[in-house]
Each structure stands twice: as structure tokens, then as C-alpha cells.
Backbone as a chain_set.jsonl record, in Angstrom:
{"seq": "MKALSLIITLLLSVTLAQAQENPKGKTITVTIENIKNNKGNVLLALHTENTFMKGKGIKNAQSKIVDGKITVTFKNVESGTYAVMALHDENENDQMDFEDNGMPKESYGISNNPASYGPPQFASAKFELKSEDLDINIMF", "coords": {"N": [[-7.703, 55.177, 0.321], [-9.465, 53.008, 0.535], [-8.987, 51.85, -1.923], [-6.319, 51.02, -1.682], [-6.593, 49.132, 0.344], [-8.179, 47.268, -1.006], [-6.419, 46.453, -3.035], [-4.362, 45.245, -1.528], [-5.817, 43.141, -0.387], [-6.491, 41.704, -2.727], [-3.898, 40.974, -3.624], [-3.063, 39.323, -1.491], [-4.97, 37.297, -1.746], [-4.302, 36.193, -4.255], [-1.698, 35.297, -3.69], [-2.213, 33.388, -1.66], [-3.787, 31.584, -3.117], [-1.934, 30.677, -5.009], [-0.136, 29.41, -3.29], [-1.684, 27.298, -2.406], [-1.983, 25.906, -4.768], [0.573, 25.043, -5.323], [1.815, 22.745, -3.619], [3.958, 22.171, -0.817], [6.789, 20.157, -0.985], [6.892, 16.587, -1.778], [4.987, 13.644, -2.83], [4.35, 10.533, -1.296], [3.194, 7.45, -2.073], [1.822, 4.62, -0.686], [1.265, 1.203, -1.132], [-0.314, -1.796, -0.18], [-0.92, -5.081, -0.909], [-1.319, -7.693, -0.117], [-2.808, -8.428, 2.19], [-3.972, -10.47, 4.772], [-6.628, -10.622, 5.711], [-9.689, -8.68, 6.105], [-9.989, -7.574, 8.59], [-9.853, -5.099, 11.146], [-7.458, -2.393, 10.92], [-4.876, -0.938, 8.842], [-1.96, 0.394, 10.029], [0.249, 3.004, 9.323], [3.497, 4.455, 9.187], [5.65, 7.103, 8.468], [9.045, 7.418, 8.589], [12.067, 9.027, 9.754], [15.601, 8.481, 10.147], [16.032, 9.167, 12.785], [13.572, 8.756, 14.068], [12.841, 6.146, 13.61], [11.712, 3.043, 14.751], [11.212, 4.088, 17.253], [8.782, 4.955, 18.108], [6.046, 7.043, 17.16], [5.929, 8.089, 13.709], [7.196, 10.711, 11.519], [5.133, 11.391, 9.936], [1.927, 9.99, 10.058], [-0.532, 7.461, 9.406], [-3.677, 5.779, 8.867], [-5.594, 3.054, 7.544], [-8.6, 1.612, 6.365], [-9.168, -1.759, 5.36], [-9.766, -3.075, 2.195], [-10.847, -5.718, 0.38], [-8.416, -7.052, 0.931], [-6.462, -5.132, 0.488], [-4.747, -1.963, 0.68], [-4.25, 1.541, 0.129], [-2.299, 4.293, 0.797], [-1.531, 7.737, 1.063], [1.143, 9.849, 1.687], [1.446, 13.223, 1.962], [3.046, 16.271, 0.851], [5.815, 15.924, 1.548], [9.095, 16.578, 2.383], [12.176, 16.502, 0.484], [14.464, 13.855, 1.177], [15.8, 11.243, 3.338], [14.051, 8.367, 4.099], [11.951, 5.883, 5.755], [9.297, 3.502, 5.622], [6.989, 2.099, 7.827], [4.631, -0.493, 8.38], [1.685, -1.843, 9.855], [-0.595, -4.451, 10.378], [-3.195, -3.96, 12.155], [-5.119, -5.898, 13.544], [-6.864, -6.169, 15.769], [-7.432, -3.583, 16.392], [-6.132, -2.058, 18.435], [-4.214, -0.184, 18.252], [-1.495, -0.858, 18.397], [1.361, -3.084, 18.101], [0.897, -6.505, 18.649], [2.204, -9.214, 20.601], [3.402, -12.618, 20.696], [3.923, -14.976, 23.432], [6.566, -15.734, 23.195], [7.783, -13.538, 22.136], [7.513, -13.066, 19.442], [5.879, -11.327, 16.74], [2.294, -11.09, 16.689], [0.689, -10.004, 14.779], [0.599, -9.093, 11.305], [3.252, -7.355, 9.634], [5.212, -4.905, 7.862], [7.961, -3.359, 6.078], [9.368, -0.637, 4.187], [11.069, -1.412, 1.13], [10.941, -4.109, 1.613], [12.733, -5.976, 3.033], [14.263, -9.16, 3.813], [14.279, -10.32, 7.067], [15.675, -11.294, 10.207], [15.225, -10.41, 12.735], [14.678, -7.424, 14.662], [13.347, -4.757, 12.627], [15.566, -2.831, 10.558], [16.735, 0.445, 9.981], [18.61, 0.919, 7.952], [18.144, -1.088, 6.044], [15.604, -0.525, 5.211], [15.454, 2.037, 4.252], [14.935, 4.759, 1.91], [15.412, 7.143, -0.733], [13.861, 10.218, -1.128], [13.577, 12.295, -3.707], [13.386, 14.468, -6.301], [10.949, 13.757, -7.409], [7.571, 12.439, -7.101], [6.802, 9.409, -5.266], [6.155, 5.921, -5.465], [5.452, 3.185, -3.411], [5.549, -0.258, -2.701], [4.571, -2.456, -0.232], [5.083, -5.566, 1.322], [3.397, -7.895, 3.36]], "CA": [[-7.472, 54.173, 1.344], [-10.221, 51.819, 0.167], [-8.315, 51.242, -3.076], [-5.136, 50.337, -1.152], [-7.096, 47.951, 1.053], [-8.624, 46.321, -2.028], [-5.221, 45.927, -3.697], [-3.714, 44.326, -0.582], [-6.672, 41.951, -0.311], [-6.317, 40.951, -3.972], [-2.556, 40.384, -3.619], [-3.067, 38.208, -0.543], [-5.784, 36.224, -2.329], [-3.508, 35.554, -5.307], [-0.604, 34.594, -3.023], [-2.763, 32.196, -1.007], [-4.221, 30.647, -4.162], [-0.728, 30.053, -5.554], [0.412, 28.521, -2.265], [-2.5, 26.091, -2.384], [-1.757, 25.192, -6.013], [1.932, 24.516, -5.309], [2.086, 22.219, -2.29], [5.349, 22.023, -0.417], [7.24, 18.779, -0.901], [6.46, 15.549, -2.714], [3.994, 12.684, -2.368], [4.732, 9.121, -1.217], [2.002, 6.606, -2.062], [2.153, 3.268, -0.222], [0.246, 0.204, -1.428], [-0.119, -3.154, 0.34], [-1.941, -5.862, -1.607], [-1.395, -9.092, 0.327], [-3.294, -8.461, 3.568], [-4.635, -11.78, 4.876], [-8.071, -10.471, 5.923], [-10.137, -7.285, 6.166], [-10.212, -7.18, 9.986], [-9.05, -4.011, 11.693], [-6.884, -1.341, 10.084], [-3.429, -0.939, 8.654], [-1.324, 1.611, 10.528], [1.474, 3.294, 8.593], [4.286, 5.561, 9.72], [6.796, 7.554, 7.69], [10.093, 7.68, 9.572], [13.457, 9.371, 9.48], [16.47, 7.614, 10.951], [15.891, 9.553, 14.194], [12.309, 8.294, 14.661], [12.621, 4.739, 13.272], [11.625, 2.102, 15.878], [11.183, 4.842, 18.508], [7.442, 5.491, 18.332], [5.358, 7.588, 15.985], [6.747, 8.638, 12.646], [7.011, 12.145, 11.276], [3.767, 11.411, 9.409], [1.268, 8.728, 10.398], [-1.824, 7.296, 8.738], [-4.298, 4.462, 8.99], [-6.52, 2.8, 6.452], [-9.445, 0.418, 6.357], [-8.749, -2.734, 4.357], [-10.82, -3.464, 1.261], [-10.406, -6.836, -0.465], [-7.021, -7.386, 1.196], [-5.583, -4.113, -0.078], [-4.856, -0.562, 1.097], [-3.364, 2.534, -0.474], [-2.226, 5.495, 1.633], [-0.643, 8.749, 0.499], [1.744, 10.871, 2.545], [1.571, 14.404, 1.112], [3.906, 17.39, 1.255], [7.006, 15.388, 2.205], [10.324, 17.198, 1.894], [13.214, 15.584, 0.019], [15.259, 13.322, 2.275], [15.912, 9.796, 3.491], [12.922, 7.912, 4.906], [11.514, 4.488, 5.74], [7.889, 3.353, 5.975], [6.617, 0.902, 8.581], [3.192, -0.751, 8.303], [1.21, -2.872, 10.779], [-2.001, -4.852, 10.261], [-3.732, -3.91, 13.517], [-6.371, -6.654, 13.42], [-7.773, -5.949, 16.898], [-7.625, -2.136, 16.508], [-5.663, -1.499, 19.703], [-3.187, 0.801, 17.882], [-0.136, -1.294, 18.724], [1.694, -4.44, 17.69], [0.725, -7.51, 19.696], [3.265, -10.217, 20.547], [3.255, -13.931, 21.325], [4.717, -15.096, 24.659], [7.987, -15.876, 22.854], [8.275, -12.271, 21.605], [7.241, -12.926, 18.007], [4.657, -10.552, 16.475], [1.048, -11.798, 16.372], [0.061, -9.343, 13.64], [1.476, -8.896, 10.151], [3.867, -6.043, 9.49], [6.169, -4.801, 6.77], [8.683, -2.097, 5.967], [9.762, -0.302, 2.825], [12.086, -2.259, 0.494], [10.606, -5.513, 1.875], [13.912, -6.818, 3.276], [14.118, -10.358, 4.648], [15.004, -10.032, 8.308], [15.558, -12.274, 11.29], [15.293, -9.637, 13.963], [13.942, -6.162, 14.527], [13.634, -4.019, 11.389], [16.686, -1.898, 10.594], [16.554, 1.583, 9.084], [19.509, 0.787, 6.803], [17.57, -1.956, 5.011], [14.28, -0.016, 4.83], [15.512, 3.441, 3.824], [14.868, 5.152, 0.508], [15.606, 8.575, -0.953], [12.833, 10.996, -1.816], [14.318, 13.376, -4.359], [12.612, 15.51, -6.975], [9.685, 13.258, -7.945], [6.715, 11.64, -6.224], [7.293, 8.04, -5.156], [5.212, 4.842, -5.166], [6.1, 2.099, -2.667], [4.74, -1.44, -2.415], [5.044, -3.19, 0.945], [4.531, -6.912, 1.453], [3.313, -8.427, 4.721]], "C": [[-8.206, 52.875, 1.017], [-9.555, 51.086, -0.99], [-7.088, 50.456, -2.621], [-5.537, 49.057, -0.432], [-7.521, 46.868, 0.065], [-7.431, 45.673, -2.727], [-4.512, 44.92, -2.796], [-4.508, 43.031, -0.469], [-6.507, 41.085, -1.552], [-4.953, 40.271, -4.026], [-2.479, 39.191, -2.673], [-3.858, 37.026, -1.091], [-5.004, 35.466, -3.389], [-2.374, 34.74, -4.687], [-1.098, 33.32, -2.361], [-3.207, 31.161, -2.029], [-3.02, 29.938, -4.765], [-0.124, 29.083, -4.559], [-0.373, 27.221, -2.216], [-2.303, 25.268, -3.648], [-0.398, 24.512, -6.026], [2.265, 23.97, -3.926], [3.583, 22.024, -2.062], [5.696, 20.541, -0.38], [6.612, 17.867, -1.936], [5.464, 14.615, -2.045], [4.59, 11.282, -2.374], [3.442, 8.322, -1.099], [2.42, 5.18, -1.736], [0.975, 2.347, -0.512], [0.658, -1.126, -0.806], [-1.261, -3.986, -0.222], [-2.103, -7.286, -1.089], [-1.849, -9.225, 1.779], [-4.209, -9.674, 3.722], [-6.134, -11.72, 5.143], [-8.407, -8.986, 6.023], [-10.405, -6.803, 7.585], [-9.313, -6.013, 10.365], [-8.622, -2.988, 10.663], [-5.431, -1.661, 9.793], [-2.928, 0.416, 9.121], [-0.018, 1.798, 9.779], [2.171, 4.484, 9.22], [5.459, 5.835, 8.791], [7.85, 8.014, 8.686], [11.358, 8.251, 8.942], [14.3, 8.415, 10.315], [16.304, 7.909, 12.444], [14.62, 9.034, 14.85], [12.072, 6.8, 14.477], [12.732, 3.848, 14.511], [11.595, 2.805, 17.239], [9.812, 5.431, 18.79], [6.844, 5.995, 17.043], [6.353, 8.12, 14.97], [6.551, 10.134, 12.512], [5.664, 12.407, 10.615], [3.187, 10.032, 9.658], [-0.096, 8.68, 9.724], [-2.391, 5.932, 9.091], [-5.328, 4.317, 7.895], [-7.334, 1.553, 6.732], [-8.985, -0.466, 5.207], [-9.952, -3.101, 3.496], [-10.246, -4.531, 0.333], [-8.915, -7.128, -0.31], [-6.017, -6.367, 0.717], [-5.823, -2.755, 0.574], [-3.919, 0.287, 0.242], [-3.459, 3.79, 0.38], [-1.227, 6.453, 1.001], [-0.177, 9.704, 1.589], [2.02, 12.064, 1.634], [2.528, 15.421, 1.718], [5.118, 16.932, 2.054], [8.231, 16.034, 1.562], [11.291, 16.129, 1.386], [14.03, 15.112, 1.213], [15.277, 11.811, 2.263], [14.872, 9.336, 4.496], [12.8, 6.396, 4.875], [10.046, 4.48, 6.139], [7.716, 2.041, 6.72], [5.099, 0.764, 8.514], [2.84, -1.921, 9.206], [-0.254, -3.166, 10.498], [-2.536, -4.986, 11.68], [-5.115, -4.565, 13.522], [-7.359, -6.357, 14.54], [-7.966, -4.465, 17.225], [-7.256, -1.572, 17.879], [-4.495, -0.53, 19.499], [-1.777, 0.434, 18.318], [0.09, -2.709, 18.218], [1.531, -5.367, 18.888], [1.741, -8.625, 19.489], [2.839, -11.521, 21.2], [4.102, -13.943, 22.594], [6.214, -15.188, 24.367], [8.58, -14.61, 22.219], [8.052, -12.057, 20.118], [5.945, -12.131, 17.798], [3.464, -11.455, 16.156], [0.433, -11.262, 15.087], [1.088, -9.119, 12.527], [2.034, -7.476, 10.141], [4.813, -6.071, 8.298], [6.836, -3.444, 6.79], [9.068, -1.874, 4.507], [10.969, -1.136, 2.401], [11.869, -3.746, 0.741], [11.824, -6.399, 2.142], [13.55, -8.068, 4.074], [14.904, -10.082, 5.923], [14.714, -11.095, 9.349], [15.708, -11.589, 12.634], [14.491, -8.369, 13.77], [14.293, -5.463, 13.21], [14.767, -3.018, 11.594], [16.451, -0.78, 9.577], [17.388, 1.416, 7.813], [18.905, -0.063, 5.691], [16.21, -1.457, 4.509], [14.327, 1.367, 4.184], [15.425, 3.596, 2.308], [15.037, 6.66, 0.442], [14.395, 9.155, -1.671], [13.543, 12.212, -2.39], [13.354, 14.368, -4.992], [11.259, 15.047, -7.5], [8.891, 12.51, -6.891], [7.164, 10.186, -6.291], [6.146, 7.094, -4.832], [5.983, 3.705, -4.526], [5.097, 0.971, -2.487], [5.375, -2.167, -1.24], [4.332, -4.532, 0.973], [4.502, -7.284, 2.934], [3.798, -9.853, 4.697]], "O": [[-7.664, 51.783, 1.19], [-9.555, 49.856, -1.038], [-6.839, 49.355, -3.112], [-4.889, 48.021, -0.585], [-7.25, 45.686, 0.279], [-7.44, 44.468, -2.98], [-4.107, 43.854, -3.26], [-3.929, 41.945, -0.456], [-6.395, 39.864, -1.444], [-4.858, 39.112, -4.431], [-1.896, 38.162, -3.015], [-3.454, 35.876, -0.916], [-5.036, 34.235, -3.423], [-2.117, 33.613, -5.112], [-0.462, 32.273, -2.489], [-3.014, 29.965, -1.811], [-3.072, 28.733, -5.011], [0.358, 28.022, -4.957], [0.206, 26.155, -2.006], [-2.442, 24.046, -3.607], [-0.238, 23.487, -6.689], [2.924, 24.648, -3.138], [4.35, 21.753, -2.986], [4.955, 19.752, 0.207], [5.904, 18.308, -2.84], [5.137, 14.763, -0.868], [5.254, 10.886, -3.332], [2.684, 8.493, -0.144], [3.265, 4.6, -2.417], [-0.169, 2.663, -0.185], [1.816, -1.535, -0.889], [-2.43, -3.648, -0.039], [-2.957, -8.019, -1.587], [-1.32, -10.057, 2.516], [-5.11, -9.887, 2.911], [-6.848, -12.674, 4.834], [-7.514, -8.139, 6.024], [-10.988, -5.735, 7.772], [-8.155, -5.948, 9.954], [-9.313, -2.744, 9.673], [-4.835, -2.54, 10.415], [-3.407, 1.457, 8.67], [0.745, 0.845, 9.616], [1.527, 5.405, 9.721], [6.17, 4.919, 8.38], [7.595, 8.883, 9.519], [11.673, 7.999, 7.779], [13.766, 7.632, 11.1], [16.423, 7.006, 13.272], [14.583, 8.883, 16.071], [11.189, 6.237, 15.124], [13.729, 3.898, 15.23], [11.912, 2.195, 18.26], [9.688, 6.322, 19.63], [7.098, 5.451, 15.968], [7.458, 8.541, 15.311], [5.828, 10.75, 13.296], [5.116, 13.505, 10.717], [3.871, 9.022, 9.489], [-0.733, 9.709, 9.5], [-1.673, 5.046, 9.555], [-5.866, 5.298, 7.382], [-6.827, 0.567, 7.267], [-8.474, 0.026, 4.201], [-11.027, -3.402, 4.013], [-9.29, -4.286, -0.401], [-8.228, -7.417, -1.29], [-4.841, -6.688, 0.553], [-6.943, -2.43, 0.969], [-2.925, -0.203, -0.293], [-4.55, 4.289, 0.655], [-0.2, 6.031, 0.469], [-0.981, 10.289, 2.315], [2.745, 11.937, 0.647], [2.782, 15.43, 2.923], [5.415, 17.485, 3.113], [8.376, 16.03, 0.34], [11.226, 14.978, 1.817], [14.264, 15.873, 2.152], [14.83, 11.176, 1.308], [14.81, 9.849, 5.614], [13.452, 5.717, 4.081], [9.596, 5.338, 6.898], [8.228, 1.003, 6.301], [4.369, 1.753, 8.581], [3.604, -2.881, 9.314], [-1.066, -2.247, 10.391], [-2.346, -6.016, 12.326], [-6.141, -3.885, 13.507], [-8.565, -6.298, 14.299], [-8.596, -4.131, 18.228], [-7.963, -0.723, 18.422], [-3.862, -0.107, 20.466], [-0.956, 1.313, 18.579], [-0.859, -3.442, 17.942], [1.969, -5.056, 19.995], [2.101, -8.948, 18.357], [2.029, -11.536, 22.128], [4.904, -13.036, 22.817], [7.036, -14.774, 25.184], [9.742, -14.607, 21.813], [8.363, -10.99, 19.588], [5.013, -12.252, 18.594], [3.6, -12.452, 15.448], [-0.267, -11.99, 14.383], [2.283, -8.975, 12.783], [1.381, -6.529, 10.578], [5.164, -7.137, 7.794], [6.357, -2.504, 7.423], [9.088, -2.807, 3.704], [11.791, -1.516, 3.235], [12.553, -4.569, 0.133], [11.945, -7.467, 1.542], [12.644, -8.042, 4.907], [16.059, -9.66, 5.868], [13.647, -11.708, 9.362], [16.272, -12.162, 13.567], [13.714, -8.254, 12.822], [15.423, -5.572, 12.736], [14.908, -2.434, 12.668], [16.02, -1.033, 8.452], [16.923, 1.737, 6.72], [19.132, 0.213, 4.513], [15.723, -1.929, 3.482], [13.328, 1.817, 3.624], [15.787, 2.703, 1.542], [14.833, 7.366, 1.43], [13.963, 8.635, -2.7], [14.048, 13.055, -1.649], [12.591, 15.031, -4.29], [10.486, 15.868, -7.994], [9.448, 12.01, -5.914], [7.822, 9.774, -7.246], [5.272, 7.417, -4.028], [7.034, 3.3, -5.022], [3.935, 1.211, -2.16], [6.571, -2.458, -1.251], [3.139, -4.626, 0.686], [5.454, -7.024, 3.669], [3.82, -10.515, 5.735]]}, "num_chains": 1, "name": "protein.A"}
């Protein structure tokens, strides 16, 4: 009985070790290099079409700014179609602030860096995550 218990324990240990060595999904690394100052944080959200512009993403992160630059990595992301939104939250209130005329007070950007004259659109920000890790650069 002790031998069987030992064998089961060893098998579970090997299985868990392999699971930790082979993470599920791919990695998306986002870099922003043109942040106007080091105040506050940059908030980032990884979105599907269903979550885009509707609140939190399927994965969310924040980063302190160092020398006008941040790099954030979303890990274990399944293959699919996504968009990344980023906000320079200068006053650290965890939301975008607006002028009286409705224009954003804080810098923001989305994947693919499309020029836009209205709210961001998923169609212009989307990208495919397939079989390899992905690096994305966003401009504010």
C-alpha cells in the first residue's frame, strides 16, 4: 500500500511539473515608448470583440512608467482575435478623464495604432494570436 501511495505521489509530481513547464496559451508583450511623463500608471486591457469598449478586458494589467516607457506581458493567452487598449492614468483614479467637451484628458492608445476621429473600433484594433508569441507596440 505504501508503495502504491508513493507511485501515485511521484506520478502527480511529474504531471504537475510538466504542466508548469508547458504553460497554456501564448504570450502577448505590449510596449509603449512615447509616454509624455512618468506620472501615474498605464492601465492595459486585453479584449475580445465581446468585451471591447464595455469595461474590463479578459486580462488586465497596470505598470509604473520609467523614463516614458512601459512593457507589460499578458501570459497564457489562447489563440484568437484580440485588441489591446492602454490608458495613461496620470491621476491614478483607474479611469479615463474627459474635458467638458467630451475629449479625453489623458493619453490612450489601441493595438495597430489606427488614426481615429471617434471612439476606438474593434475592427481597426484587432489582431490574430496564432501559434507564436506576439510583440505589440502602442503609440499614445
